[in-house]
N, C-alpha and C positions, 0 to 999 in steps of 0.2 A: 783444481780444475781451472783452466784458463778460458775465459769467454772472449770470443772475437766480437768486433763491433756488429757484425751481421747477426750473431746469436742474440746479443743484447737488444738489437733493434727488433728482432722477431718476437722476443719475450715482451718487449714494451708494446708492440702492436697487438699481440694476443691479449695482454692485460687491458688495453684500451678497448678492444672489441668486446671483451667480457663485461667491462664497465658499461659500455653503450647498450648492450643487450639487457643488462640488469635494469638500467634506467627506463627501458621500454616495457618492462614486465608490468602486468596489471597490478594495481595497488590492492592489496588484500586488506580487509578491515574486520574488526571485531564489533564495530558499531552496527546496530540494527538499522535497517533501511527498507524502503518499499521498492522491490525490484520491478514493479510494473507501473500501470497507469494510476493506481489508487494511492491512498495514504495509509501509513502504519501509525497506530495510536497505542502506545504502551501506558496503561493505567498503573500496572504493577508488573512484576516479573511473571505473574500468573494470569493476568487479565489483559487481553489485547484485542484491538481491532486491526484486521489485516487487509491490506489492499482495498480500502473502502473508497467507493466512488458512487456517483449518481448517474443514471442513464435517463435522459429526457429528450423528447422530440423538440421541445421548445420551452421558452420561459413561460411560466404560468400554468403549464400542464403538470401531469403526474410525473413522479420520478421513481425509478426502481433503484433500490439500494443494492449494490453488488459488493462482494468481498467476503469476509469471514469474521466471526467473533470467537475467540478462544478463551476457555475457562479451564485453567489448570489447578483450581482449588479443589477442596474436598466437598464443597457444597454447591447446590444449584444457585446460579446468579442471574439476575435480570439486568440486561444492558439496556440503557435508554439513550437513543440517539436524538439529539435536538438540533435541528437545522434551521437557520434563519428563514422566516416566512412560512414554515410548515409546522403542522402539529407533530409533537414528539412521537416516536415509535419505540416500542419495547420488544425485546427478543429474550426469551428465557433460554439459558444454556446450562445443561446438566454438568455435573462434576466431571473433570478430566475429558472434556468434549470440545470440539470445534464445530460450530454451526456455519455452514456455507449459505450465503445470501445471494439471491438473484440468479441461481443456476437451476438447471432442469431438476436436479435431485435436492436442491437446497430450499430454504425457506424464502417465500416471496414477501418482501417488505416494500411497501409503496409509501412514498411521501405524497400527501394530498396535493401539494403544489410545490413547484420549484421556482424560487424567487429570482433566479438569474439565468441567462441564456447559456446553452452549451458552449464550452470553451472557456468558461470562467470558473471561479471558486466560490463556494459558500462558506460562511462562518458556521462551524458546527461544534458541538460538545458531546462527548461520549462519557456516560456515567455508569458505574457498576460497583456494587458493594462498598459504597461510601467514597469511592475514588472518582475523580473527574479530570478530563483533559479537553482543552479547546484546540481546534485544528482547522486547517483549510481543506475542504472537501471538494474535489474536482467534479465538474458537471460535464458529461460527455454525451454525444448523440450517436447516431448510427453510421457516421462517416467511416469509422474503422470497421472492417468486415467482421471482426470478432464480436462486435457489439450490435451489429445491424439487426439481428433477430430478437434482441432482448429489450429494445427501447419501447416503452409503453406508447400506445397510439391513441390514448384517450384524453 
């Protein structure tokens, strides 16, 4: 088969177009990440904090913990969240269960005080079943409509 310069040019342009489209495709990852405003904390493959954040009206006030705690082990586990400037809080999670925090159907977990203003991060540690991880915990207020009705007013 004999190719003309026009055919070769068409094939080259098609290949270049395909390459350009491939470069624009979203990068897929197998790495775990937090797809929302909160922080993901993996203690093990079976014990996780998901989308954890604090909702607070102001520095020094109460803070509502929002997110979820997942226990994929065969036994009940107590998660302890320690946040700089606040008393630690504990949440018991049954085997093979995820407990949602700060939602209408979830468990209400309040920090007694939030040491930093909304828009910042607090140093935090999540402990469960002998495992521990330190992380940055975002503090948000009611500026975003999805959080406006959940911010503690006390």
